[in-house]
Biotite code that builds the C-alpha atoms (Angstrom):
import biotite.structure as struc

atoms = struc.array([
    struc.Atom([-77.211, -13.382, 73.616], chain_id="A", res_id=1, res_name="ILE", atom_name="CA", element="C"),
    struc.Atom([-76.287, -17.296, 73.190], chain_id="A", res_id=2, res_name="ASN", atom_name="CA", element="C"),
    struc.Atom([-75.961, -16.800, 69.302], chain_id="A", res_id=3, res_name="GLU", atom_name="CA", element="C"),
    struc.Atom([-73.354, -19.309, 68.301], chain_id="A", res_id=4, res_name="PRO", atom_name="CA", element="C"),
    struc.Atom([-70.427, -17.432, 66.957], chain_id="A", res_id=5, res_name="LYS", atom_name="CA", element="C"),
    struc.Atom([-69.789, -18.025, 62.992], chain_id="A", res_id=6, res_name="SER", atom_name="CA", element="C"),
    struc.Atom([-65.696, -18.162, 61.888], chain_id="A", res_id=7, res_name="ILE", atom_name="CA", element="C"),
    struc.Atom([-66.360, -15.171, 60.420], chain_id="A", res_id=8, res_name="TYR", atom_name="CA", element="C"),
    struc.Atom([-67.023, -13.115, 63.609], chain_id="A", res_id=9, res_name="LYS", atom_name="CA", element="C"),
    struc.Atom([-64.223, -15.061, 65.350], chain_id="A", res_id=10, res_name="GLU", atom_name="CA", element="C"),
    struc.Atom([-61.601, -14.918, 63.353], chain_id="A", res_id=11, res_name="TYR", atom_name="CA", element="C"),
    struc.Atom([-62.714, -11.727, 61.484], chain_id="A", res_id=12, res_name="ARG", atom_name="CA", element="C"),
    struc.Atom([-59.235, -9.869, 61.592], chain_id="A", res_id=13, res_name="ASN", atom_name="CA", element="C"),
    struc.Atom([-57.530, -12.839, 60.719], chain_id="A", res_id=14, res_name="PHE", atom_name="CA", element="C"),
    struc.Atom([-59.334, -13.396, 57.639], chain_id="A", res_id=15, res_name="VAL", atom_name="CA", element="C"),
    struc.Atom([-59.406, -9.446, 56.443], chain_id="A", res_id=16, res_name="ILE", atom_name="CA", element="C"),
    struc.Atom([-55.768, -9.972, 57.240], chain_id="A", res_id=17, res_name="LEU", atom_name="CA", element="C"),
    struc.Atom([-55.600, -13.100, 55.049], chain_id="A", res_id=18, res_name="SER", atom_name="CA", element="C"),
    struc.Atom([-57.663, -11.779, 52.129], chain_id="A", res_id=19, res_name="PHE", atom_name="CA", element="C"),
    struc.Atom([-55.562, -8.406, 52.211], chain_id="A", res_id=20, res_name="PHE", atom_name="CA", element="C"),
    struc.Atom([-52.872, -10.362, 51.838], chain_id="A", res_id=21, res_name="ILE", atom_name="CA", element="C"),
    struc.Atom([-53.978, -12.989, 49.408], chain_id="A", res_id=22, res_name="ILE", atom_name="CA", element="C"),
    struc.Atom([-55.099, -9.302, 46.921], chain_id="A", res_id=23, res_name="THR", atom_name="CA", element="C"),
    struc.Atom([-51.634, -7.848, 47.528], chain_id="A", res_id=24, res_name="VAL", atom_name="CA", element="C"),
    struc.Atom([-49.952, -11.230, 46.358], chain_id="A", res_id=25, res_name="LEU", atom_name="CA", element="C"),
    struc.Atom([-52.257, -11.616, 43.316], chain_id="A", res_id=26, res_name="ILE", atom_name="CA", element="C"),
    struc.Atom([-51.237, -8.172, 42.347], chain_id="A", res_id=27, res_name="ILE", atom_name="CA", element="C"),
    struc.Atom([-47.627, -8.907, 42.990], chain_id="A", res_id=28, res_name="LEU", atom_name="CA", element="C"),
    struc.Atom([-47.911, -11.984, 40.701], chain_id="A", res_id=29, res_name="ILE", atom_name="CA", element="C"),
    struc.Atom([-49.983, -9.602, 37.984], chain_id="A", res_id=30, res_name="ILE", atom_name="CA", element="C"),
    struc.Atom([-47.246, -7.584, 37.730], chain_id="A", res_id=31, res_name="VAL", atom_name="CA", element="C"),
    struc.Atom([-44.247, -9.851, 38.205], chain_id="A", res_id=32, res_name="MET", atom_name="CA", element="C"),
    struc.Atom([-45.893, -12.187, 35.193], chain_id="A", res_id=33, res_name="ARG", atom_name="CA", element="C"),
    struc.Atom([-46.775, -8.745, 33.246], chain_id="A", res_id=34, res_name="ALA", atom_name="CA", element="C"),
    struc.Atom([-42.756, -8.005, 33.839], chain_id="A", res_id=35, res_name="ASN", atom_name="CA", element="C"),
    struc.Atom([-41.418, -11.220, 32.958], chain_id="A", res_id=36, res_name="ILE", atom_name="CA", element="C"),
    struc.Atom([-43.254, -10.936, 29.485], chain_id="A", res_id=37, res_name="GLN", atom_name="CA", element="C"),
    struc.Atom([-42.041, -7.331, 28.826], chain_id="A", res_id=38, res_name="ARG", atom_name="CA", element="C"),
    struc.Atom([-38.409, -8.457, 29.638], chain_id="A", res_id=39, res_name="ARG", atom_name="CA", element="C"),
    struc.Atom([-38.904, -11.559, 27.868], chain_id="A", res_id=40, res_name="LYS", atom_name="CA", element="C"),
    struc.Atom([-40.156, -8.886, 24.896], chain_id="A", res_id=41, res_name="VAL", atom_name="CA", element="C"),
    struc.Atom([-37.031, -6.858, 25.331], chain_id="A", res_id=42, res_name="VAL", atom_name="CA", element="C"),
    struc.Atom([-34.648, -9.797, 25.447], chain_id="A", res_id=43, res_name="GLU", atom_name="CA", element="C"),
    struc.Atom([-35.941, -10.771, 22.293], chain_id="A", res_id=44, res_name="LYS", atom_name="CA", element="C"),
    struc.Atom([-35.853, -7.544, 20.993], chain_id="A", res_id=45, res_name="ASP", atom_name="CA", element="C"),
    struc.Atom([-32.328, -7.228, 22.155], chain_id="A", res_id=46, res_name="LEU", atom_name="CA", element="C"),
    struc.Atom([-31.160, -10.403, 20.454], chain_id="A", res_id=47, res_name="SER", atom_name="CA", element="C"),
    struc.Atom([-32.647, -9.533, 17.656], chain_id="A", res_id=48, res_name="ASN", atom_name="CA", element="C"),
    struc.Atom([-30.549, -6.355, 17.415], chain_id="A", res_id=49, res_name="ARG", atom_name="CA", element="C"),
    struc.Atom([-27.226, -7.793, 18.339], chain_id="A", res_id=50, res_name="ILE", atom_name="CA", element="C"),
    struc.Atom([-27.637, -10.287, 15.663], chain_id="A", res_id=51, res_name="LYS", atom_name="CA", element="C"),
    struc.Atom([-28.446, -7.245, 13.404], chain_id="A", res_id=52, res_name="PHE", atom_name="CA", element="C"),
    struc.Atom([-25.152, -5.668, 14.326], chain_id="A", res_id=53, res_name="ASP", atom_name="CA", element="C"),
    struc.Atom([-23.085, -8.567, 13.831], chain_id="A", res_id=54, res_name="GLN", atom_name="CA", element="C"),
    struc.Atom([-24.717, -8.607, 10.268], chain_id="A", res_id=55, res_name="ALA", atom_name="CA", element="C"),
    struc.Atom([-24.057, -4.820, 10.107], chain_id="A", res_id=56, res_name="LEU", atom_name="CA", element="C"),
    struc.Atom([-20.685, -5.513, 10.744], chain_id="A", res_id=57, res_name="LEU", atom_name="CA", element="C"),
    struc.Atom([-20.040, -8.493, 8.409], chain_id="A", res_id=58, res_name="ASP", atom_name="CA", element="C"),
    struc.Atom([-21.167, -6.421, 5.442], chain_id="A", res_id=59, res_name="THR", atom_name="CA", element="C"),
    struc.Atom([-18.819, -3.886, 6.190], chain_id="A", res_id=60, res_name="LEU", atom_name="CA", element="C"),
    struc.Atom([-15.467, -4.360, 4.034], chain_id="A", res_id=61, res_name="PRO", atom_name="CA", element="C"),
    struc.Atom([-14.037, -2.561, 6.699], chain_id="A", res_id=62, res_name="ASN", atom_name="CA", element="C"),
    struc.Atom([-11.864, -4.913, 9.255], chain_id="A", res_id=63, res_name="PRO", atom_name="CA", element="C"),
    struc.Atom([-13.511, -4.019, 12.424], chain_id="A", res_id=64, res_name="ILE", atom_name="CA", element="C"),
    struc.Atom([-12.289, -5.144, 15.744], chain_id="A", res_id=65, res_name="TYR", atom_name="CA", element="C"),
    struc.Atom([-13.299, -4.511, 19.389], chain_id="A", res_id=66, res_name="TYR", atom_name="CA", element="C"),
    struc.Atom([-11.374, -5.120, 22.932], chain_id="A", res_id=67, res_name="LYS", atom_name="CA", element="C"),
    struc.Atom([-11.761, -4.926, 26.446], chain_id="A", res_id=68, res_name="ASN", atom_name="CA", element="C"),
    struc.Atom([-9.434, -3.079, 28.992], chain_id="A", res_id=69, res_name="THR", atom_name="CA", element="C"),
    struc.Atom([-6.777, -6.186, 29.519], chain_id="A", res_id=70, res_name="ASN", atom_name="CA", element="C"),
    struc.Atom([-5.990, -5.587, 25.550], chain_id="A", res_id=71, res_name="GLY", atom_name="CA", element="C"),
    struc.Atom([-7.914, -8.991, 24.667], chain_id="A", res_id=72, res_name="LYS", atom_name="CA", element="C"),
    struc.Atom([-9.856, -9.382, 21.758], chain_id="A", res_id=73, res_name="PHE", atom_name="CA", element="C"),
    struc.Atom([-13.883, -9.450, 22.338], chain_id="A", res_id=74, res_name="LEU", atom_name="CA", element="C"),
    struc.Atom([-14.866, -10.024, 18.591], chain_id="A", res_id=75, res_name="GLY", atom_name="CA", element="C"),
    struc.Atom([-14.368, -8.955, 15.296], chain_id="A", res_id=76, res_name="CYS", atom_name="CA", element="C"),
    struc.Atom([-16.002, -8.786, 11.356], chain_id="A", res_id=77, res_name="ASN", atom_name="CA", element="C"),
    struc.Atom([-16.005, -10.877, 8.717], chain_id="A", res_id=78, res_name="LEU", atom_name="CA", element="C"),
    struc.Atom([-13.460, -8.651, 6.743], chain_id="A", res_id=79, res_name="SER", atom_name="CA", element="C"),
    struc.Atom([-11.265, -9.113, 9.707], chain_id="A", res_id=80, res_name="PHE", atom_name="CA", element="C"),
    struc.Atom([-10.909, -12.440, 10.250], chain_id="A", res_id=81, res_name="ALA", atom_name="CA", element="C"),
    struc.Atom([-10.538, -12.997, 6.300], chain_id="A", res_id=82, res_name="LYS", atom_name="CA", element="C"),
    struc.Atom([-7.444, -10.569, 6.734], chain_id="A", res_id=83, res_name="LEU", atom_name="CA", element="C"),
    struc.Atom([-5.608, -12.761, 8.701], chain_id="A", res_id=84, res_name="PHE", atom_name="CA", element="C"),
    struc.Atom([-7.149, -15.982, 7.721], chain_id="A", res_id=85, res_name="SER", atom_name="CA", element="C"),
    struc.Atom([-8.814, -16.775, 10.753], chain_id="A", res_id=86, res_name="CYS", atom_name="CA", element="C"),
    struc.Atom([-12.215, -17.657, 11.983], chain_id="A", res_id=87, res_name="ASN", atom_name="CA", element="C"),
    struc.Atom([-13.977, -14.899, 14.606], chain_id="A", res_id=88, res_name="LYS", atom_name="CA", element="C"),
    struc.Atom([-13.746, -17.493, 17.084], chain_id="A", res_id=89, res_name="GLN", atom_name="CA", element="C"),
    struc.Atom([-10.243, -18.030, 16.855], chain_id="A", res_id=90, res_name="GLU", atom_name="CA", element="C"),
    struc.Atom([-9.933, -14.132, 17.551], chain_id="A", res_id=91, res_name="VAL", atom_name="CA", element="C"),
    struc.Atom([-11.366, -13.712, 20.680], chain_id="A", res_id=92, res_name="VAL", atom_name="CA", element="C"),
    struc.Atom([-9.181, -14.045, 23.961], chain_id="A", res_id=93, res_name="GLY", atom_name="CA", element="C"),
    struc.Atom([-6.026, -12.972, 21.778], chain_id="A", res_id=94, res_name="LYS", atom_name="CA", element="C"),
    struc.Atom([-4.035, -9.920, 21.708], chain_id="A", res_id=95, res_name="THR", atom_name="CA", element="C"),
    struc.Atom([-2.504, -7.140, 18.900], chain_id="A", res_id=96, res_name="ALA", atom_name="CA", element="C"),
    struc.Atom([0.547, -9.025, 19.023], chain_id="A", res_id=97, res_name="PHE", atom_name="CA", element="C"),
    struc.Atom([-1.211, -12.266, 17.510], chain_id="A", res_id=98, res_name="ASP", atom_name="CA", element="C"),
    struc.Atom([-1.370, -10.535, 15.010], chain_id="A", res_id=99, res_name="PHE", atom_name="CA", element="C"),
    struc.Atom([0.590, -7.573, 14.440], chain_id="A", res_id=100, res_name="PHE", atom_name="CA", element="C"),
    struc.Atom([4.316, -7.347, 14.538], chain_id="A", res_id=101, res_name="PRO", atom_name="CA", element="C"),
    struc.Atom([5.731, -6.510, 17.958], chain_id="A", res_id=102, res_name="GLU", atom_name="CA", element="C"),
    struc.Atom([6.800, -3.118, 16.923], chain_id="A", res_id=103, res_name="ASN", atom_name="CA", element="C"),
    struc.Atom([3.464, -2.287, 15.809], chain_id="A", res_id=104, res_name="ILE", atom_name="CA", element="C"),
    struc.Atom([1.100, -4.077, 18.121], chain_id="A", res_id=105, res_name="ALA", atom_name="CA", element="C"),
    struc.Atom([3.555, -2.154, 21.420], chain_id="A", res_id=106, res_name="SER", atom_name="CA", element="C"),
    struc.Atom([2.499, 1.320, 19.730], chain_id="A", res_id=107, res_name="LYS", atom_name="CA", element="C"),
    struc.Atom([-1.000, 0.131, 19.655], chain_id="A", res_id=108, res_name="ASN", atom_name="CA", element="C"),
    struc.Atom([-1.139, -1.119, 23.149], chain_id="A", res_id=109, res_name="VAL", atom_name="CA", element="C"),
    struc.Atom([0.151, 2.443, 24.147], chain_id="A", res_id=110, res_name="GLU", atom_name="CA", element="C"),
    struc.Atom([-2.395, 4.125, 21.991], chain_id="A", res_id=111, res_name="ILE", atom_name="CA", element="C"),
    struc.Atom([-5.225, 2.151, 23.689], chain_id="A", res_id=112, res_name="ASP", atom_name="CA", element="C"),
    struc.Atom([-3.731, 3.374, 27.205], chain_id="A", res_id=113, res_name="HIS", atom_name="CA", element="C"),
    struc.Atom([-4.025, 7.016, 26.138], chain_id="A", res_id=114, res_name="HIS", atom_name="CA", element="C"),
    struc.Atom([-7.429, 6.675, 24.755], chain_id="A", res_id=115, res_name="LEU", atom_name="CA", element="C"),
    struc.Atom([-8.785, 4.645, 27.919], chain_id="A", res_id=116, res_name="MET", atom_name="CA", element="C"),
    struc.Atom([-7.458, 7.521, 29.964], chain_id="A", res_id=117, res_name="GLN", atom_name="CA", element="C"),
    struc.Atom([-8.384, 10.540, 27.832], chain_id="A", res_id=118, res_name="HIS", atom_name="CA", element="C"),
    struc.Atom([-10.978, 8.914, 25.749], chain_id="A", res_id=119, res_name="GLN", atom_name="CA", element="C"),
    struc.Atom([-11.695, 10.561, 22.556], chain_id="A", res_id=120, res_name="GLY", atom_name="CA", element="C"),
    struc.Atom([-10.429, 9.256, 18.837], chain_id="A", res_id=121, res_name="THR", atom_name="CA", element="C"),
    struc.Atom([-7.039, 8.266, 17.781], chain_id="A", res_id=122, res_name="TYR", atom_name="CA", element="C"),
    struc.Atom([-6.017, 7.965, 13.942], chain_id="A", res_id=123, res_name="THR", atom_name="CA", element="C"),
    struc.Atom([-2.873, 6.618, 12.613], chain_id="A", res_id=124, res_name="THR", atom_name="CA", element="C"),
    struc.Atom([-1.344, 4.673, 9.789], chain_id="A", res_id=125, res_name="GLU", atom_name="CA", element="C"),
    struc.Atom([-0.209, 1.102, 9.547], chain_id="A", res_id=126, res_name="LEU", atom_name="CA", element="C"),
    struc.Atom([1.505, -1.186, 7.201], chain_id="A", res_id=127, res_name="THR", atom_name="CA", element="C"),
    struc.Atom([1.258, -5.041, 7.276], chain_id="A", res_id=128, res_name="LEU", atom_name="CA", element="C"),
    struc.Atom([3.278, -7.356, 4.768], chain_id="A", res_id=129, res_name="HIS", atom_name="CA", element="C"),
    struc.Atom([1.255, -10.452, 3.692], chain_id="A", res_id=130, res_name="PHE", atom_name="CA", element="C"),
    struc.Atom([2.591, -13.316, 1.531], chain_id="A", res_id=131, res_name="ASP", atom_name="CA", element="C"),
    struc.Atom([1.163, -11.770, -1.568], chain_id="A", res_id=132, res_name="ASP", atom_name="CA", element="C"),
    struc.Atom([1.707, -8.255, -1.305], chain_id="A", res_id=133, res_name="LYS", atom_name="CA", element="C"),
    struc.Atom([2.240, -5.333, 1.501], chain_id="A", res_id=134, res_name="MET", atom_name="CA", element="C"),
    struc.Atom([-1.394, -3.022, 2.205], chain_id="A", res_id=135, res_name="ARG", atom_name="CA", element="C"),
    struc.Atom([-1.760, -0.032, 4.033], chain_id="A", res_id=136, res_name="TYR", atom_name="CA", element="C"),
    struc.Atom([-4.346, 0.891, 6.449], chain_id="A", res_id=137, res_name="PHE", atom_name="CA", element="C"),
    struc.Atom([-5.542, 3.770, 8.393], chain_id="A", res_id=138, res_name="ILE", atom_name="CA", element="C"),
    struc.Atom([-6.589, 2.905, 12.047], chain_id="A", res_id=139, res_name="LEU", atom_name="CA", element="C"),
    struc.Atom([-9.458, 4.817, 13.627], chain_id="A", res_id=140, res_name="ASN", atom_name="CA", element="C"),
    struc.Atom([-9.872, 4.134, 16.940], chain_id="A", res_id=141, res_name="LYS", atom_name="CA", element="C"),
    struc.Atom([-11.839, 5.021, 19.942], chain_id="A", res_id=142, res_name="ALA", atom_name="CA", element="C"),
    struc.Atom([-12.937, 4.109, 23.756], chain_id="A", res_id=143, res_name="ALA", atom_name="CA", element="C"),
    struc.Atom([-16.295, 2.544, 24.246], chain_id="A", res_id=144, res_name="TYR", atom_name="CA", element="C"),
    struc.Atom([-18.098, 2.814, 27.734], chain_id="A", res_id=145, res_name="GLU", atom_name="CA", element="C"),
    struc.Atom([-19.727, -0.004, 29.442], chain_id="A", res_id=146, res_name="ASN", atom_name="CA", element="C"),
    struc.Atom([-23.623, -0.091, 30.926], chain_id="A", res_id=147, res_name="ILE", atom_name="CA", element="C"),
    struc.Atom([-22.165, 0.975, 34.008], chain_id="A", res_id=148, res_name="HIS", atom_name="CA", element="C"),
    struc.Atom([-20.573, 4.137, 32.211], chain_id="A", res_id=149, res_name="GLY", atom_name="CA", element="C"),
    struc.Atom([-16.879, 3.216, 32.685], chain_id="A", res_id=150, res_name="ASP", atom_name="CA", element="C"),
    struc.Atom([-14.511, 2.716, 29.945], chain_id="A", res_id=151, res_name="ILE", atom_name="CA", element="C"),
    struc.Atom([-15.630, -1.034, 28.808], chain_id="A", res_id=152, res_name="GLY", atom_name="CA", element="C"),
    struc.Atom([-12.407, -1.280, 25.734], chain_id="A", res_id=153, res_name="GLY", atom_name="CA", element="C"),
    struc.Atom([-11.075, -0.480, 22.436], chain_id="A", res_id=154, res_name="ILE", atom_name="CA", element="C"),
    struc.Atom([-13.154, -0.264, 18.804], chain_id="A", res_id=155, res_name="VAL", atom_name="CA", element="C"),
    struc.Atom([-10.786, 0.188, 15.963], chain_id="A", res_id=156, res_name="CYS", atom_name="CA", element="C"),
    struc.Atom([-11.882, 0.434, 12.129], chain_id="A", res_id=157, res_name="ILE", atom_name="CA", element="C"),
    struc.Atom([-9.311, -0.257, 9.395], chain_id="A", res_id=158, res_name="MET", atom_name="CA", element="C"),
    struc.Atom([-9.501, 1.411, 6.470], chain_id="A", res_id=159, res_name="ASP", atom_name="CA", element="C"),
    struc.Atom([-7.298, 0.058, 3.561], chain_id="A", res_id=160, res_name="ASP", atom_name="CA", element="C"),
    struc.Atom([-5.816, 2.541, 1.660], chain_id="A", res_id=161, res_name="ILE", atom_name="CA", element="C"),
    struc.Atom([-3.600, -0.062, -0.638], chain_id="A", res_id=162, res_name="THR", atom_name="CA", element="C"),
    struc.Atom([-5.616, 0.665, -3.469], chain_id="A", res_id=163, res_name="GLN", atom_name="CA", element="C"),
    struc.Atom([-5.212, 5.224, -3.205], chain_id="A", res_id=164, res_name="ARG", atom_name="CA", element="C"),
    struc.Atom([-1.425, 4.669, -2.995], chain_id="A", res_id=165, res_name="ILE", atom_name="CA", element="C"),
    struc.Atom([-1.085, 2.232, -5.414], chain_id="A", res_id=166, res_name="GLN", atom_name="CA", element="C"),
    struc.Atom([-2.832, 4.908, -7.616], chain_id="A", res_id=167, res_name="GLU", atom_name="CA", element="C"),
    struc.Atom([-1.275, 8.423, -5.899], chain_id="A", res_id=168, res_name="LYS", atom_name="CA", element="C"),
    struc.Atom([2.575, 6.082, -6.697], chain_id="A", res_id=169, res_name="GLN", atom_name="CA", element="C"),
    struc.Atom([1.057, 5.341, -10.180], chain_id="A", res_id=170, res_name="PHE", atom_name="CA", element="C"),
    struc.Atom([0.323, 8.791, -10.882], chain_id="A", res_id=171, res_name="LEU", atom_name="CA", element="C"),
    struc.Atom([3.648, 9.863, -9.396], chain_id="A", res_id=172, res_name="ILE", atom_name="CA", element="C"),
    struc.Atom([5.461, 7.575, -11.989], chain_id="A", res_id=173, res_name="GLN", atom_name="CA", element="C"),
    struc.Atom([3.391, 8.594, -14.914], chain_id="A", res_id=174, res_name="GLN", atom_name="CA", element="C"),
    struc.Atom([4.439, 12.075, -13.843], chain_id="A", res_id=175, res_name="SER", atom_name="CA", element="C"),
    struc.Atom([8.232, 11.098, -14.141], chain_id="A", res_id=176, res_name="LYS", atom_name="CA", element="C"),
    struc.Atom([7.902, 9.587, -16.982], chain_id="A", res_id=177, res_name="LEU", atom_name="CA", element="C"),
    struc.Atom([6.130, 12.590, -18.720], chain_id="A", res_id=178, res_name="ALA", atom_name="CA", element="C"),
    struc.Atom([9.009, 14.656, -17.139], chain_id="A", res_id=179, res_name="GLU", atom_name="CA", element="C"),
    struc.Atom([11.612, 12.533, -18.734], chain_id="A", res_id=180, res_name="MET", atom_name="CA", element="C"),
    struc.Atom([9.591, 12.607, -22.181], chain_id="A", res_id=181, res_name="GLY", atom_name="CA", element="C"),
    struc.Atom([10.179, 16.575, -21.878], chain_id="A", res_id=182, res_name="ASP", atom_name="CA", element="C"),
    struc.Atom([13.401, 16.271, -21.151], chain_id="A", res_id=183, res_name="MET", atom_name="CA", element="C"),
    struc.Atom([13.984, 13.569, -24.260], chain_id="A", res_id=184, res_name="VAL", atom_name="CA", element="C"),
    struc.Atom([12.244, 16.297, -26.392], chain_id="A", res_id=185, res_name="ALA", atom_name="CA", element="C"),
    struc.Atom([14.657, 19.360, -25.070], chain_id="A", res_id=186, res_name="ALA", atom_name="CA", element="C"),
    struc.Atom([17.102, 17.156, -25.857], chain_id="A", res_id=187, res_name="ILE", atom_name="CA", element="C"),
    struc.Atom([16.444, 16.630, -28.942], chain_id="A", res_id=188, res_name="ALA", atom_name="CA", element="C"),
    struc.Atom([15.499, 19.947, -29.636], chain_id="A", res_id=189, res_name="HIS", atom_name="CA", element="C"),
    struc.Atom([19.127, 21.329, -28.523], chain_id="A", res_id=190, res_name="GLN", atom_name="CA", element="C"),
    struc.Atom([21.085, 18.392, -30.298], chain_id="A", res_id=191, res_name="TRP", atom_name="CA", element="C"),
    struc.Atom([19.152, 19.744, -33.642], chain_id="A", res_id=192, res_name="ASN", atom_name="CA", element="C"),
    struc.Atom([21.034, 22.570, -33.991], chain_id="A", res_id=193, res_name="GLU", atom_name="CA", element="C"),
    struc.Atom([24.868, 21.464, -33.029], chain_id="A", res_id=194, res_name="PRO", atom_name="CA", element="C"),
    struc.Atom([23.812, 17.967, -35.754], chain_id="A", res_id=195, res_name="LEU", atom_name="CA", element="C"),
    struc.Atom([22.848, 20.957, -38.058], chain_id="A", res_id=196, res_name="VAL", atom_name="CA", element="C"),
    struc.Atom([26.247, 22.781, -37.629], chain_id="A", res_id=197, res_name="GLU", atom_name="CA", element="C"),
    struc.Atom([28.815, 19.770, -37.789], chain_id="A", res_id=198, res_name="LEU", atom_name="CA", element="C"),
    struc.Atom([26.856, 18.532, -40.902], chain_id="A", res_id=199, res_name="SER", atom_name="CA", element="C"),
    struc.Atom([27.461, 21.944, -42.197], chain_id="A", res_id=200, res_name="ALA", atom_name="CA", element="C"),
    struc.Atom([30.935, 21.832, -41.447], chain_id="A", res_id=201, res_name="GLN", atom_name="CA", element="C"),
    struc.Atom([31.755, 18.771, -42.771], chain_id="A", res_id=202, res_name="ILE", atom_name="CA", element="C"),
    struc.Atom([30.179, 19.430, -45.908], chain_id="A", res_id=203, res_name="GLN", atom_name="CA", element="C"),
    struc.Atom([32.215, 22.402, -46.362], chain_id="A", res_id=204, res_name="ASP", atom_name="CA", element="C"),
    struc.Atom([35.456, 19.997, -45.683], chain_id="A", res_id=205, res_name="ILE", atom_name="CA", element="C"),
    struc.Atom([34.625, 17.462, -48.033], chain_id="A", res_id=206, res_name="GLU", atom_name="CA", element="C"),
    struc.Atom([33.949, 20.275, -50.582], chain_id="A", res_id=207, res_name="LEU", atom_name="CA", element="C"),
    struc.Atom([37.629, 22.137, -49.702], chain_id="A", res_id=208, res_name="SER", atom_name="CA", element="C"),
    struc.Atom([39.014, 18.505, -49.665], chain_id="A", res_id=209, res_name="TYR", atom_name="CA", element="C"),
    struc.Atom([37.824, 18.007, -53.367], chain_id="A", res_id=210, res_name="LYS", atom_name="CA", element="C"),
    struc.Atom([39.117, 21.123, -54.477], chain_id="A", res_id=211, res_name="LEU", atom_name="CA", element="C"),
    struc.Atom([42.173, 21.101, -53.010], chain_id="A", res_id=212, res_name="ASN", atom_name="CA", element="C"),
    struc.Atom([41.484, 24.049, -50.906], chain_id="A", res_id=213, res_name="GLU", atom_name="CA", element="C"),
    struc.Atom([42.320, 22.628, -47.031], chain_id="A", res_id=214, res_name="ILE", atom_name="CA", element="C"),
    struc.Atom([44.538, 24.863, -44.964], chain_id="A", res_id=215, res_name="LYS", atom_name="CA", element="C"),
    struc.Atom([45.553, 24.461, -41.707], chain_id="A", res_id=216, res_name="LYS", atom_name="CA", element="C"),
    struc.Atom([43.887, 27.270, -40.497], chain_id="A", res_id=217, res_name="GLU", atom_name="CA", element="C"),
    struc.Atom([40.718, 25.726, -42.449], chain_id="A", res_id=218, res_name="GLN", atom_name="CA", element="C"),
    struc.Atom([41.086, 22.237, -40.591], chain_id="A", res_id=219, res_name="MET", atom_name="CA", element="C"),
    struc.Atom([41.866, 24.025, -36.889], chain_id="A", res_id=220, res_name="GLN", atom_name="CA", element="C"),
    struc.Atom([38.775, 26.049, -37.483], chain_id="A", res_id=221, res_name="SER", atom_name="CA", element="C"),
    struc.Atom([36.857, 23.100, -38.266], chain_id="A", res_id=222, res_name="PHE", atom_name="CA", element="C"),
    struc.Atom([38.265, 20.625, -35.380], chain_id="A", res_id=223, res_name="VAL", atom_name="CA", element="C"),
    struc.Atom([37.838, 23.468, -32.564], chain_id="A", res_id=224, res_name="LYS", atom_name="CA", element="C"),
    struc.Atom([34.058, 24.216, -34.100], chain_id="A", res_id=225, res_name="GLU", atom_name="CA", element="C"),
    struc.Atom([32.957, 20.826, -34.159], chain_id="A", res_id=226, res_name="SER", atom_name="CA", element="C"),
    struc.Atom([34.712, 20.073, -30.437], chain_id="A", res_id=227, res_name="MET", atom_name="CA", element="C"),
    struc.Atom([32.453, 23.075, -29.151], chain_id="A", res_id=228, res_name="ILE", atom_name="CA", element="C"),
    struc.Atom([29.377, 21.505, -30.771], chain_id="A", res_id=229, res_name="GLN", atom_name="CA", element="C"),
    struc.Atom([30.060, 18.151, -29.519], chain_id="A", res_id=230, res_name="ILE", atom_name="CA", element="C"),
    struc.Atom([30.850, 19.354, -25.834], chain_id="A", res_id=231, res_name="GLN", atom_name="CA", element="C"),
    struc.Atom([27.625, 21.496, -26.012], chain_id="A", res_id=232, res_name="TYR", atom_name="CA", element="C"),
    struc.Atom([25.832, 18.005, -26.891], chain_id="A", res_id=233, res_name="MET", atom_name="CA", element="C"),
    struc.Atom([28.137, 15.953, -24.096], chain_id="A", res_id=234, res_name="SER", atom_name="CA", element="C"),
    struc.Atom([26.860, 18.541, -21.660], chain_id="A", res_id=235, res_name="LYS", atom_name="CA", element="C"),
    struc.Atom([23.372, 18.309, -22.374], chain_id="A", res_id=236, res_name="THR", atom_name="CA", element="C"),
    struc.Atom([24.071, 14.229, -21.770], chain_id="A", res_id=237, res_name="LEU", atom_name="CA", element="C"),
    struc.Atom([24.961, 15.061, -18.619], chain_id="A", res_id=238, res_name="SER", atom_name="CA", element="C"),
    struc.Atom([22.126, 17.234, -17.831], chain_id="A", res_id=239, res_name="ASP", atom_name="CA", element="C"),
    struc.Atom([20.255, 14.527, -18.308], chain_id="A", res_id=240, res_name="PHE", atom_name="CA", element="C"),
    struc.Atom([21.819, 11.902, -16.776], chain_id="A", res_id=241, res_name="ARG", atom_name="CA", element="C"),
    struc.Atom([21.838, 14.485, -13.495], chain_id="A", res_id=242, res_name="ASN", atom_name="CA", element="C"),
    struc.Atom([18.515, 14.907, -13.653], chain_id="A", res_id=243, res_name="PHE", atom_name="CA", element="C"),
    struc.Atom([17.567, 10.676, -13.471], chain_id="A", res_id=244, res_name="LEU", atom_name="CA", element="C"),
])
């Protein structure tokens, strides 16, 4: 009856509650530590992925840039920076009006607004004038989503088609030169007959002169037939001039 009470018996509920709370806290600490370790691994993988994506973008020969919904550039690849003779850090925060002529920049802003409202993709052609030459591009644009599922901005890939345009123009020029060659050959062929005819008439009139047989009718006939041949040759030249 008079047995002394132990601390455990006296504070039994408190000890049990404390033990339970400590156990729960230990479990929470273990879970949080595991979560922290997992987050560190995910962050490391994400950092490696970002570096890989940036290296991949810089490797591509096509100029690429991306911007937010306000039209300000968030970044670009190395090809885009080289195209406009700047570094990638200088591109951040600028707008299309800092890189393109005003009319082209205004058109791109309209396209961006359309894409952010209706999404999808958009393709257009662009001509830029640089100090050394004129370059032609095909712009492929699309709207991208952010982590919340909202429209985050616009990404654009510029495909340089300058060489293809120049090759096309070269082929057209070659075709024109070939047609001109055919026309010259046709002129040579059409001139051959009247030249032979004129040569025969000149020799005939020369022979008649030596034999003192030239008559007025013969001279008139010679002049008439010669003029016909000369007019025919002149018409051929006019046709060739009109063709050019």
